[in-house]
C-alpha positions as CSV (number, residue, x, y, z in Angstrom):
1,M,-19.6,45.8,13.7
2,A,-18.1,45.1,17.1
3,C,-19.7,41.7,17.0
4,W,-18.1,41.0,13.6
5,S,-14.7,42.2,14.9
6,G,-15.0,39.9,17.9
7,Q,-15.8,36.9,15.7
8,R,-12.9,37.8,13.4
9,Q,-10.6,38.0,16.4
10,N,-11.7,34.6,17.6
11,D,-11.0,33.2,14.2
12,M,-7.6,34.7,14.2
13,N,-6.9,33.2,17.6
14,K,-8.1,29.8,16.4
15,D,-5.9,30.2,13.3
16,A,-2.9,30.9,15.5
17,D,-3.6,28.0,17.8
18,I,-4.1,25.5,15.0
19,C,-1.0,26.5,13.2
20,R,1.1,26.6,16.3
21,T,-0.1,23.2,17.5
22,Q,0.3,21.7,14.0
23,W,3.8,22.8,13.3
24,E,5.0,22.1,16.9
25,K,3.7,18.6,16.7
26,L,5.3,18.0,13.3
27,G,8.5,19.7,14.4
28,S,9.0,17.3,17.2
29,W,8.4,14.1,15.1
30,F,11.0,14.5,12.3
31,I,14.6,15.3,11.9
32,G,13.3,18.0,9.6
33,P,13.7,19.1,6.0
34,S,16.9,20.9,6.8
35,A,18.0,18.5,9.6
36,E,16.8,21.0,12.2
37,N,16.6,18.3,14.9
38,I,19.9,16.6,14.1
39,D,21.4,17.5,17.5
40,E,18.5,16.0,19.3
41,F,18.6,12.9,17.2
42,C,22.3,12.4,17.7
43,E,22.0,12.8,21.5
44,L,19.3,10.1,21.6
45,A,21.1,7.9,19.1
46,I,24.4,7.9,21.0
47,E,22.5,7.0,24.2
48,T,20.7,4.2,22.3
49,I,23.9,2.8,20.8
50,K,25.7,2.8,24.2
51,R,22.7,1.3,25.9
52,N,22.2,-1.6,23.4
53,G,25.7,-1.9,22.0
54,K,27.0,-3.0,25.4
55,Q,25.4,-6.4,26.1
56,Q,24.0,-7.1,29.6
57,N,26.8,-8.5,31.7
58,Y,25.2,-11.8,32.9
59,F,28.6,-13.1,34.1
60,P,30.8,-10.2,35.4
61,D,33.6,-12.6,36.3
62,D,34.1,-13.7,32.7
63,K,37.4,-13.0,31.1
64,T,38.0,-9.8,29.1
65,Y,39.0,-10.7,25.5
66,I,40.0,-7.3,24.1
67,P,42.3,-5.9,26.9
68,A,44.2,-2.6,26.8
69,E,47.4,-4.2,25.5
70,I,45.6,-5.4,22.4
71,K,44.1,-2.0,21.8
72,S,47.6,-0.4,22.0
73,S,49.2,-2.9,19.6
74,K,50.3,-1.7,16.1
75,I,48.1,-4.3,14.3
76,Y,45.0,-3.2,16.2
77,K,45.7,0.5,15.5
78,A,46.4,-0.3,11.8
79,E,43.1,-2.1,11.5
80,M,41.2,0.6,13.2
81,A,42.8,3.2,10.9
82,K,41.7,1.2,7.9
83,L,38.2,1.1,9.2
84,K,38.2,4.9,9.7
85,T,39.5,5.4,6.2
86,E,37.0,3.1,4.5
87,L,34.2,4.5,6.6
88,K,35.1,8.0,5.5
89,S,35.2,6.9,1.9
90,L,31.7,5.4,2.3
91,N,30.3,8.4,4.0
92,D,31.7,10.7,1.3
93,A,30.0,8.5,-1.3
94,L,26.7,8.6,0.5
95,T,26.7,12.4,0.3
96,E,25.5,11.9,-3.3
97,S,22.3,10.2,-2.0
98,I,19.0,11.8,-2.8
99,P,18.0,14.2,0.0
100,L,14.6,12.6,0.6
101,A,13.8,14.9,3.6
102,S,14.1,18.0,1.5
103,I,11.0,20.0,0.7
104,R,12.2,20.0,-2.9
105,Y,12.0,16.2,-3.2
106,Q,8.6,15.3,-4.6
107,G,9.4,12.0,-6.2
108,H,8.6,8.5,-4.9
109,M,6.6,7.2,-1.9
110,V,9.5,8.1,0.4
111,S,10.4,11.0,2.6
112,D,12.1,11.9,5.9
113,T,11.5,9.1,8.4
114,I,10.1,9.7,11.9
115,L,12.6,10.3,14.7
116,S,11.0,7.6,16.9
117,A,11.0,5.1,14.0
118,R,14.7,5.7,13.4
119,L,15.6,5.4,17.1
120,G,13.5,2.3,17.6
121,F,15.1,0.7,14.6
122,L,18.6,1.7,15.8
123,S,18.0,0.3,19.3
124,A,17.0,-3.2,18.1
125,W,19.5,-3.1,15.3
126,M,22.2,-2.9,17.9
127,T,21.1,-6.3,19.2
128,N,20.9,-7.9,15.7
129,A,17.6,-9.5,16.7
130,N,16.1,-12.0,14.2
131,N,12.3,-12.4,14.2
132,V,12.5,-15.9,12.6
133,A,11.7,-17.3,16.0
134,T,11.3,-16.1,19.6
135,E,14.6,-17.8,20.5
136,V,16.6,-15.3,18.6
137,G,14.2,-12.3,18.7
138,L,12.9,-12.6,22.3
139,V,11.8,-9.0,22.6
140,T,11.4,-7.9,19.0
141,T,9.1,-10.9,18.2
142,Q,6.7,-9.7,20.9
143,L,7.0,-6.2,19.5
144,E,6.0,-7.5,16.0
145,I,3.0,-9.2,17.5
146,E,2.0,-6.0,19.2
147,V,2.4,-4.0,15.9
148,G,0.3,-6.6,14.2
149,K,-2.5,-6.0,16.7
150,Q,-2.2,-2.2,16.3
151,L,-2.6,-2.4,12.5
152,C,-5.5,-4.8,12.7
153,D,-7.2,-2.4,15.1
154,L,-6.4,0.4,12.8
155,F,-8.4,-1.3,10.0
156,G,-11.3,-2.1,12.4
157,F,-11.0,-5.9,12.2
158,E,-13.3,-7.6,14.7
159,L,-11.6,-9.2,17.7
160,T,-14.0,-12.2,17.5
161,N,-12.2,-13.3,14.3
162,D,-8.8,-13.3,16.1
163,P,-7.2,-11.0,13.4
164,R,-3.5,-11.2,12.9
165,G,-0.9,-8.9,11.4
166,Y,2.8,-9.1,11.0
167,I,5.8,-7.3,9.5
168,T,7.2,-8.3,6.0
169,T,10.1,-6.9,4.0
170,G,7.7,-5.0,1.8
171,G,4.3,-4.7,0.1
172,S,5.3,-7.1,-2.7
173,S,6.0,-10.0,-0.4
174,A,2.8,-9.2,1.5
175,N,0.7,-9.2,-1.6
176,I,2.2,-12.5,-2.7
177,E,1.5,-14.0,0.7
178,A,-2.1,-12.7,0.7
179,L,-2.8,-14.4,-2.7
180,W,-0.9,-17.5,-1.7
181,A,-3.1,-17.9,1.5
182,S,-6.2,-17.2,-0.6
183,R,-5.4,-19.8,-3.1
184,N,-4.7,-22.4,-0.5
185,V,-7.9,-21.7,1.4
186,K,-10.0,-21.6,-1.8
187,F,-9.2,-25.2,-2.8
188,F,-8.9,-26.8,0.7
189,P,-12.6,-28.0,0.9
190,L,-12.0,-30.2,-2.2
191,A,-9.1,-31.9,-0.4
192,V,-11.3,-32.5,2.7
193,Q,-14.1,-34.0,0.6
194,N,-11.8,-36.3,-1.3
195,A,-9.9,-37.4,1.8
196,I,-13.2,-38.3,3.6
197,K,-14.3,-40.3,0.5
198,N,-11.1,-42.3,0.2
199,E,-9.4,-42.5,3.6
200,A,-10.6,-45.2,6.0
201,E,-9.1,-43.3,8.9
202,L,-11.6,-40.4,8.2
203,A,-14.7,-42.6,8.0
204,G,-16.0,-40.8,11.1
205,E,-16.1,-37.5,9.2
206,K,-18.8,-38.6,6.7
207,E,-21.4,-36.5,8.7
208,L,-19.2,-33.3,8.3
209,S,-21.4,-30.5,7.0
210,V,-20.5,-27.1,5.4
211,Y,-22.5,-23.9,5.0
212,I,-23.5,-23.3,1.3
213,P,-24.0,-19.5,0.8
214,R,-26.3,-19.8,-2.2
215,L,-28.6,-22.2,-0.3
216,D,-28.3,-20.3,3.0
217,R,-28.0,-23.6,4.9
218,K,-25.6,-26.4,5.7
219,Q,-25.3,-29.7,3.9
220,K,-23.0,-32.8,4.1
221,I,-19.7,-32.2,2.5
222,L,-19.9,-35.6,0.7
223,S,-23.1,-34.5,-1.2
224,T,-21.8,-31.0,-2.0
225,S,-20.9,-30.2,-5.6
226,T,-17.4,-29.2,-6.7
227,W,-18.7,-25.8,-7.6
228,D,-20.3,-25.2,-4.2
229,L,-17.1,-26.3,-2.5
230,L,-15.2,-23.8,-4.5
231,N,-17.5,-21.0,-3.4
232,L,-17.7,-21.3,0.3
233,N,-17.2,-18.3,2.7
234,L,-13.6,-17.9,3.8
235,D,-14.5,-18.1,7.5
236,D,-16.4,-21.4,7.0
237,V,-13.4,-23.0,5.1
238,I,-11.0,-22.0,7.9
239,A,-13.4,-23.4,10.5
240,L,-13.4,-26.9,8.8
241,H,-10.7,-28.2,11.1
242,Q,-12.7,-27.3,14.2
243,E,-15.7,-29.0,12.6
244,I,-13.6,-32.1,12.2
245,D,-12.4,-31.9,15.7
246,L,-15.9,-31.7,17.0
247,L,-16.9,-34.8,15.1
248,T,-13.9,-36.9,16.1
249,K,-13.5,-35.4,19.6
250,N,-9.8,-35.6,18.9
251,D,-7.8,-32.5,18.9
252,D,-4.7,-34.4,17.8
253,I,-6.2,-35.7,14.6
254,D,-3.7,-36.4,11.9
255,F,-4.3,-34.1,9.0
256,A,-1.8,-35.8,6.8
257,H,-4.6,-37.8,5.3
258,I,-6.2,-34.6,4.1
259,N,-2.9,-32.9,3.1
260,K,-2.1,-35.6,0.5
261,Y,-5.2,-34.5,-1.5
262,S,-4.4,-30.7,-1.2
263,L,-3.2,-28.3,-3.8
264,T,-0.1,-27.5,-1.8
265,Y,0.9,-31.1,-1.8
266,N,0.0,-32.0,-5.4
267,G,0.4,-28.9,-7.5
268,F,-2.2,-27.6,-9.9
269,V,-1.9,-30.3,-12.6
270,Q,-2.2,-33.3,-10.3
271,F,-4.8,-31.5,-8.1
272,F,-7.0,-30.8,-11.1
273,K,-6.8,-34.5,-12.1
274,L,-7.7,-35.6,-8.7
275,H,-10.8,-33.4,-8.5
276,N,-11.9,-33.5,-12.2
277,L,-11.5,-29.7,-12.6
278,T,-11.4,-28.2,-16.1
279,R,-11.6,-24.5,-15.4
280,E,-8.5,-22.6,-14.4
281,P,-9.1,-20.1,-11.6
282,V,-8.6,-16.4,-12.0
283,V,-7.6,-13.4,-9.9
284,I,-9.2,-10.0,-10.7
285,A,-7.4,-6.7,-10.2
286,S,-7.4,-3.2,-11.5
287,A,-5.3,-2.4,-14.6
288,A,-3.6,0.1,-12.3
289,S,-2.6,-2.6,-9.7
290,H,1.0,-3.1,-8.6
291,L,3.2,-5.4,-10.6
292,S,3.6,-7.6,-7.5
293,W,0.2,-9.1,-8.4
294,E,1.6,-10.3,-11.7
295,K,4.6,-11.7,-9.8
296,A,2.2,-13.5,-7.4
297,A,0.1,-15.0,-10.2
298,T,3.3,-16.3,-11.8
299,L,4.9,-17.7,-8.7
300,L,1.7,-19.4,-7.5
301,G,1.1,-21.2,-10.8
302,I,-2.0,-19.2,-11.6
303,G,-0.3,-17.5,-14.5
304,N,-0.3,-14.0,-15.8
305,H,-2.9,-15.0,-18.3
306,H,-5.4,-15.6,-15.5
307,L,-4.8,-12.3,-13.8
308,V,-7.8,-10.4,-15.2
309,C,-7.2,-6.7,-15.3
310,I,-10.3,-4.4,-15.0
311,P,-10.2,-1.0,-16.7
312,F,-10.4,2.1,-14.6
313,D,-12.5,5.2,-14.9
314,N,-11.3,8.7,-15.6
315,K,-10.3,9.1,-11.9
316,T,-8.2,5.9,-12.3
317,R,-10.4,3.9,-9.8
318,M,-11.4,0.4,-10.8
319,D,-14.6,0.5,-12.9
320,A,-17.2,-1.3,-10.7
321,V,-19.5,-1.8,-13.7
322,A,-16.7,-3.5,-15.7
323,L,-15.9,-5.7,-12.7
324,Q,-19.5,-6.8,-12.5
325,K,-19.4,-7.8,-16.2
326,I,-16.4,-10.0,-15.6
327,L,-18.0,-11.6,-12.5
328,E,-21.1,-12.3,-14.5
329,E,-19.0,-14.0,-17.2
330,C,-17.1,-16.0,-14.6
331,L,-20.3,-17.2,-13.1
332,A,-21.8,-18.1,-16.4
333,K,-18.7,-20.1,-17.5
334,M,-18.2,-21.5,-14.0
335,V,-14.7,-20.1,-13.7
336,P,-13.5,-20.0,-10.0
337,V,-12.5,-16.6,-8.8
338,I,-9.9,-16.8,-6.1
339,A,-9.8,-13.2,-5.2
340,V,-10.5,-9.6,-6.2
341,V,-7.9,-7.0,-5.4
342,C,-8.8,-3.5,-4.4
343,V,-6.1,-0.9,-4.4
344,I,-6.0,1.8,-1.7
345,G,-3.6,4.3,-3.4
346,T,-2.4,3.3,-6.8
347,T,1.3,3.8,-7.6
348,E,0.7,6.1,-10.5
349,H,-2.2,8.3,-9.4
350,G,-2.9,7.6,-5.7
351,A,-6.4,6.3,-6.6
352,V,-8.6,4.4,-4.2
353,D,-10.7,1.6,-5.6
354,P,-14.4,1.4,-4.7
355,V,-14.2,-1.1,-1.8
356,D,-17.9,-0.5,-0.9
357,A,-19.0,-1.5,-4.4
358,M,-16.7,-4.6,-4.3
359,L,-18.1,-5.7,-1.0
360,N,-21.6,-5.3,-2.4
361,L,-20.8,-7.4,-5.4
362,Q,-19.2,-10.0,-3.1
363,A,-22.4,-10.3,-1.1
364,E,-24.6,-10.3,-4.3
365,Y,-22.7,-13.0,-6.2
366,R,-22.6,-15.4,-3.3
367,T,-26.2,-16.2,-4.1
368,K,-26.6,-15.0,-7.6
369,N,-27.7,-17.4,-10.4
370,T,-27.3,-17.3,-14.2
371,T,-27.5,-19.5,-17.2
372,G,-24.1,-21.1,-17.6
373,V,-22.3,-24.2,-18.8
374,S,-21.3,-27.4,-17.1
375,L,-17.9,-28.0,-15.5
376,A,-17.1,-30.3,-18.4
377,G,-16.7,-27.2,-20.6
378,E,-18.5,-25.3,-23.4
379,K,-19.7,-28.5,-25.0
380,G,-21.6,-29.6,-21.9
381,P,-25.3,-28.9,-21.5
382,L,-26.5,-25.5,-20.4
383,E,-27.6,-25.3,-16.8
384,I,-28.3,-22.8,-14.2
385,T,-25.2,-22.0,-12.2
386,E,-25.5,-20.3,-8.8
387,G,-23.2,-18.7,-6.3
388,L,-19.8,-17.1,-7.2
389,N,-17.7,-16.4,-4.1
390,F,-14.3,-14.7,-3.9
391,Y,-12.0,-13.2,-1.3
392,L,-11.4,-9.5,-1.2
393,L,-7.7,-8.5,-0.8
394,A,-6.9,-4.8,-0.1
395,D,-3.5,-3.6,-1.4
396,A,-3.2,-0.7,0.9
397,A,0.6,-0.7,0.9
398,W,0.5,3.0,0.2
399,G,-2.8,4.0,1.6
400,G,-3.4,1.9,4.7
401,Y,-2.1,4.5,7.2
402,Y,-4.5,7.1,5.8
403,T,-7.1,5.3,7.8
404,T,-5.7,7.2,10.8
405,I,-7.3,10.4,9.4
406,I,-10.8,9.0,10.2
407,R,-9.9,7.7,13.6
408,N,-10.8,9.9,16.6
409,P,-8.0,11.4,18.6
410,P,-7.6,11.3,22.3
411,E,-10.1,13.6,24.1
412,D,-7.3,15.9,25.3
413,D,-5.9,16.4,21.8
414,Q,-8.7,17.8,19.6
415,L,-7.1,20.9,18.1
416,L,-6.8,19.8,14.5
417,P,-6.8,21.7,11.2
418,P,-9.2,20.5,8.6
419,F,-7.8,18.2,5.9
420,P,-9.3,18.0,2.4
421,I,-10.0,14.2,2.2
422,N,-13.0,13.7,0.1
423,D,-16.1,11.8,1.4
424,Y,-15.5,9.0,-1.1
425,V,-12.1,8.2,0.2
426,R,-13.3,8.3,3.8
427,K,-16.0,5.8,3.0
428,Q,-13.6,3.4,1.3
429,L,-11.2,3.6,4.2
430,S,-14.0,2.8,6.6
431,C,-14.9,-0.3,4.6
432,L,-11.5,-1.9,5.1
433,K,-12.8,-3.6,8.2
434,D,-14.8,-6.1,6.0
435,V,-12.1,-7.2,3.5
436,D,-10.2,-10.4,4.0
437,T,-6.6,-9.2,4.0
438,V,-4.9,-5.8,4.0
439,T,-1.3,-5.1,2.8
440,V,0.1,-2.0,4.5
441,D,3.7,-0.7,4.4
442,P,5.0,1.2,7.5
443,H,8.0,2.1,5.4
444,K,5.8,4.1,3.0
445,S,3.1,6.3,4.7
446,G,4.1,5.1,8.1
447,Y,7.4,7.0,7.6
448,C,9.5,4.1,9.0
449,P,12.9,2.9,7.9
450,Y,13.2,0.1,5.3
451,P,12.4,-2.8,5.4
452,A,9.0,-2.6,7.0
453,G,6.0,-3.9,5.0
454,G,3.0,-5.5,6.6
455,L,0.1,-7.9,6.1
456,C,-3.1,-8.2,8.2
457,Y,-5.6,-11.0,8.1
458,R,-9.2,-10.3,9.1
459,N,-9.4,-13.9,10.2
460,G,-6.1,-14.7,11.8
461,K,-6.2,-18.4,11.1
462,M,-6.1,-17.7,7.4
463,K,-2.3,-17.2,7.8
464,L,-2.0,-20.8,8.8
465,S,-2.9,-22.0,5.3
466,L,0.8,-21.2,4.6
467,A,2.0,-23.8,7.2
468,F,4.5,-26.4,6.1
469,S,3.8,-28.8,8.9
470,T,1.6,-31.9,8.6
471,D,-1.7,-30.0,8.4
472,M,-3.1,-26.7,7.2
473,L,-4.4,-25.3,10.4
474,Q,-2.4,-26.6,13.3
475,S,-3.2,-24.4,16.3
476,A,-0.2,-25.4,18.3
477,S,2.2,-24.0,15.6
478,Y,0.4,-20.7,15.6
479,L,2.3,-19.5,18.6
480,N,5.4,-19.1,16.5
481,T,4.7,-15.9,14.6
482,N,7.1,-16.3,11.6
483,C,7.0,-20.0,10.7
484,F,4.6,-19.2,7.8
485,G,4.9,-17.2,4.6
486,L,7.8,-16.3,2.3
487,E,10.2,-15.0,4.9
488,A,11.9,-16.7,7.8
489,S,14.8,-14.6,8.9
490,K,14.0,-10.9,9.1
491,P,15.3,-7.9,11.2
492,G,13.7,-7.4,14.6
493,A,14.8,-3.8,14.2
494,A,12.0,-3.2,11.7
495,S,9.3,-4.2,14.2
496,A,11.0,-2.1,16.9
497,G,11.0,1.0,14.7
498,V,7.4,0.6,13.8
499,Y,6.4,-0.1,17.4
500,L,8.1,3.0,18.8
501,A,6.6,5.2,16.0
502,H,3.1,4.0,16.7
503,R,3.6,4.6,20.5
504,V,5.0,8.1,20.0
505,I,2.9,9.4,17.1
506,G,-0.4,7.5,17.6
507,L,-2.7,5.8,15.0
508,H,-5.4,8.4,15.0
509,S,-6.2,11.8,13.5
510,S,-4.1,13.8,15.9
511,G,-1.1,11.5,15.3
512,Y,-0.4,10.0,12.0
513,G,-3.5,11.7,10.7
514,R,-1.8,15.0,11.1
515,I,1.1,14.0,9.0
516,L,-0.9,12.3,6.3
517,G,-3.7,14.9,6.3
518,Q,-1.0,17.5,5.7
519,S,0.4,15.5,2.8
520,V,-3.0,15.4,1.2
521,F,-3.4,19.1,1.8
522,G,-0.1,19.6,0.0
523,A,-1.1,17.4,-2.9
524,K,-4.3,19.3,-3.4
525,L,-2.4,22.5,-3.5
526,F,-0.1,21.0,-6.1
527,Y,-3.1,20.0,-8.2
528,C,-4.2,23.6,-8.1
529,A,-0.7,24.6,-9.1
530,W,-0.6,22.2,-12.1
531,L,-4.0,23.5,-13.3
532,T,-2.8,27.1,-13.2
533,V,1.0,27.0,-13.7
534,A,0.6,27.9,-17.4
535,K,-0.6,31.5,-17.8
536,P,-2.7,32.6,-20.7
537,D,0.2,34.2,-22.6
538,D,2.6,31.3,-21.9
539,N,3.9,29.1,-24.8
540,F,3.0,25.9,-22.9
541,V,0.1,24.1,-21.2
542,C,0.0,21.8,-18.2
543,I,-2.7,19.2,-17.8
544,P,-3.4,17.1,-14.7
545,L,-4.5,13.6,-15.7
546,I,-7.2,13.5,-13.1
547,P,-10.0,15.7,-14.4
548,L,-11.7,18.4,-12.4
549,D,-14.8,17.3,-10.6
550,E,-17.9,17.7,-12.9
551,A,-19.3,20.3,-10.5
552,Y,-16.7,22.8,-11.6
553,E,-16.2,24.6,-14.8
554,E,-12.5,24.7,-15.6
555,D,-12.1,28.5,-16.3
556,L,-14.0,29.4,-13.2
557,A,-12.1,26.9,-11.1
558,K,-8.8,28.3,-12.3
559,Q,-9.9,31.8,-11.4
560,F,-11.0,30.6,-7.9
561,I,-7.6,29.0,-7.4
562,R,-5.8,32.2,-8.4
563,D,-8.0,34.4,-6.3
564,R,-8.5,32.3,-3.2
565,I,-5.7,29.7,-2.9
566,L,-2.4,30.6,-4.6
567,G,-0.2,32.7,-2.4
568,K,-2.5,32.4,0.7
569,S,-1.1,31.4,4.0
570,Y,-1.7,28.0,5.6
571,G,-3.8,29.6,8.3
572,D,-6.0,31.5,5.9
573,L,-6.6,28.4,3.8
574,S,-7.4,26.2,6.8
575,L,-10.1,28.6,8.1
576,D,-11.7,29.2,4.7
577,T,-14.5,26.6,4.6
578,E,-15.2,27.3,0.9
579,V,-11.6,26.7,-0.1
580,M,-11.4,23.5,2.0
581,H,-14.6,22.2,0.5
582,F,-13.2,22.9,-3.0
583,L,-9.9,21.2,-2.2
584,S,-11.7,18.1,-0.9
585,K,-13.6,17.8,-4.2
586,I,-10.7,18.1,-6.6
587,G,-7.4,16.3,-7.4
588,P,-6.2,12.8,-6.5
589,D,-7.7,10.5,-3.8
590,L,-4.3,10.2,-2.1
591,P,-1.3,12.5,-2.6
592,I,0.1,11.7,-6.0
593,N,-0.4,14.1,-8.9
594,A,0.1,12.8,-12.5
595,F,0.3,15.6,-15.1
596,A,2.0,16.5,-18.4
597,V,3.2,19.6,-20.1
598,N,3.0,20.3,-23.8
599,V,4.0,23.1,-26.1
600,K,0.9,25.2,-26.8
601,D,-1.0,24.1,-29.9
602,N,1.4,21.1,-30.4
603,T,-0.4,18.0,-31.8
604,H,2.7,15.7,-32.1
605,A,3.2,13.1,-29.3
606,D,6.9,12.9,-29.9
607,R,7.4,16.6,-29.3
608,C,5.2,16.5,-26.2
609,N,7.2,13.5,-24.9
610,R,10.5,15.2,-25.5
611,L,9.4,18.2,-23.5
612,N,8.3,16.1,-20.5
613,L,11.5,14.2,-20.6
614,A,13.5,17.3,-20.9
615,V,11.8,18.7,-17.8
616,L,12.5,15.4,-16.0
617,N,16.1,15.4,-17.1
618,I,16.7,18.7,-15.3
619,L,14.6,17.9,-12.2
620,S,15.8,14.4,-11.8
621,H,19.0,13.0,-10.1
622,T,19.5,10.4,-12.8
623,D,20.2,10.7,-16.6
624,S,20.0,7.9,-19.0
625,K,19.1,7.4,-22.7
626,I,15.7,6.2,-24.0
627,S,13.9,6.5,-27.3
628,T,11.0,9.0,-27.5
629,E,10.1,8.4,-31.1
630,S,6.6,7.0,-30.7
631,D,3.1,8.3,-31.3
632,D,1.6,5.5,-29.2
633,V,2.8,6.7,-25.8
634,L,2.3,9.7,-23.6
635,I,5.1,10.3,-21.2
636,F,3.8,12.1,-18.2
637,L,5.3,13.3,-14.9
638,K,4.1,12.8,-11.3
639,N,4.8,14.3,-8.0
640,T,4.3,12.4,-4.7
641,V,3.7,14.6,-1.7
642,M,4.9,13.0,1.5
643,N,6.6,15.9,3.1
644,P,4.1,17.5,5.5
645,W,5.8,20.9,5.1
646,T,4.7,21.0,1.4
647,A,1.5,22.8,2.5
648,A,3.5,25.4,4.6
649,D,3.4,29.1,3.6
650,D,5.0,30.0,0.2
651,T,6.4,26.5,-0.4
652,I,4.2,25.7,-3.4
653,Q,4.8,29.1,-4.9
654,M,8.6,28.7,-4.6
655,L,8.5,25.3,-6.2
656,L,6.1,26.4,-8.9
657,Q,8.4,29.2,-10.0
658,E,11.3,26.8,-10.3
659,F,9.1,24.5,-12.4
660,R,8.0,27.4,-14.7
661,N,11.7,28.3,-15.3
662,V,12.6,24.8,-16.2
663,V,9.7,24.3,-18.6
664,T,10.5,27.6,-20.3
665,Q,14.2,26.5,-20.6
666,C,13.2,23.1,-22.0
667,I,10.9,24.5,-24.7
668,T,13.8,26.5,-26.0
669,E,16.2,23.5,-26.0
670,V,13.9,20.6,-27.0
671,R,14.0,21.4,-30.7
672,D,17.7,20.8,-31.1
673,I,18.8,18.3,-28.4
674,L,18.3,14.6,-28.3
675,M,17.5,14.1,-24.7
676,S,18.6,11.2,-22.4
677,Y,16.5,10.3,-19.5
678,F,16.0,7.9,-16.5
679,V,13.0,5.6,-17.2
680,L,10.4,4.8,-14.6
681,V,7.9,3.1,-16.7
682,T,4.4,2.0,-16.0
683,C,2.2,1.1,-19.0
684,L,-1.5,2.0,-18.5
685,K,-4.5,1.3,-20.6
686,E,-8.1,2.6,-20.9
687,Y,-7.2,6.2,-20.4
688,E,-9.2,7.6,-23.3
689,P,-11.1,10.4,-21.4
690,R,-7.9,12.4,-20.8
691,W,-6.1,11.5,-24.0
692,K,-7.8,14.3,-25.9
693,A,-5.4,16.8,-24.5
694,F,-2.6,14.9,-26.2
695,P,-2.3,12.6,-29.2
696,L,-2.3,9.3,-27.3
697,R,-3.1,5.8,-28.4
698,D,-2.8,2.7,-26.3
699,T,-0.3,3.1,-23.5
700,M,1.3,5.8,-21.3
701,Q,4.7,5.9,-19.5
702,E,5.2,7.8,-16.4
703,R,8.3,9.8,-15.3
704,T,8.7,10.9,-11.7
705,I,9.8,14.4,-10.7
706,C,12.5,13.7,-8.1
707,R,13.2,17.3,-7.1
708,M,12.5,20.9,-7.8
709,N,15.8,22.5,-8.7
């Protein structure tokens, strides 16, 4: 008994230490849900403004242009008074902004930003640095380069490939650039082959060889088939310019002779004529992928029709079996596949696609053969086609920073609570080191101010495929970070904010991993809440759209949640290994919960939709009119957990009671009122497994809960 008591005391001490360390760390990193650190922030902000607002006085003898007599003039005072009046008006208007830092905000992928990120942004913002070039962003351009290295290291990219990362304005532009670079690299070997055939100046390149994956050997590029050239490994394509340099022993070779045969120079129509191509290339992505991939396909001339959407499973992850069927069809029909997109944290459900399975398929299809058709089309003779290669692009705009959870902390900082990240997600995050590009947004799960997206290349020279100089891979131009891609001018402040956040917080489990692990913890608790918010005698039901793990029977799981999870303290939950194991097995991959409420025993979609929209109308900051009269759509709600204090004692219970009150109120009102609501629409397909709880057909629309009243 004494031994048991001693162990229990040790557990209690450990509980206290973990909680104290956890909340003290988090408490020093944010302004706080109720602006608890506003005084500390203001002190540092004023110091930063004074330090950077007053430019360094290189020439102290220069004339003063705003002397005291100007400041004392009537015109000067009148203009300053006008500024104060207009600023007050603006500040008054901004009080109506959504309180993103509040624990009651559970809407989009945005929350309170980190103190260090705000201050870093503010410091460089005062200098108005522009990272278009080093000349106007002398310091901040170097910070951007350093941030890129930090992010590449986070994903585990090998230094031997000279990985490169940089800041963009957002995940959409990063996704577009990733596909743009992939398209250019994919078709570059054809331009090289055609140039060597036709340009006398390149006669010395006739011995140029390329590695053919399906043959596992090199062969001369002039004797290589069009299909093989369209299915080379990415690194081998990028290395072509070095191969040419070795043959000519001329580092200054003029690539203009190659460029005039390239896709970027000719456009798709002329390029296809030049190279006798008849099959349009495709891009493959999950049906749950972000709309920016549609934008990318449109902008790059690939076309939405050639963005092939793969259905997802009942956990909203891309179905790897369905992906394999599409790859098999592309190989049989000799359809070039530019890239396959894996999503690390979908916008609707926080799902993580099976990166490991995609990597395995990538390796398998490089050498796979099947009975197919000739490049001439369906009427050509049947032949054995071999080798289908594609690039793997990770859209981790939302989920990239969660990799910090699996990175070891410094040796002197090991006191960490357990976080319920499932083994599947950990495995997929560890596989990011082998993909070709990773989109990551510091302004999402990096808790940095907008705009701060990001893109990382496993092989840094891939970025150079976006160059607009005379060649595709000009090493000398590489020194200028932002001469490539969509954006030229962009704020150096974004890079400074991300840089300081990384330095202060740390890209490991004891830094960002604490924050993001805590958000996952909160999301799992919310999943438990949505499962059990409706009591047996209530007149409504609540259904999470991600089903329970098959290992758990629903009624027993609900009872376990009520007995062991709801109402328990953060410390008790953290130390309960059975509870933590259960939480790791249930709910979303990353912290977004999609769910819907329905009147008990209701079988009409319209009534169900009206109820969900009524709930949203009360819990949202916006109110607009939409039609709900459709039996083909399920309107569902979602909550995104970014606030790390969501998992704190009593928070979920408080928010849950508010939610119950709203649902009860809406059930009473929904029969007689024609609701008006704010639309946040995403149409999803292939969701049959969860439709049986509601009368669904082909699509679903989502609505986001912005706050808990």
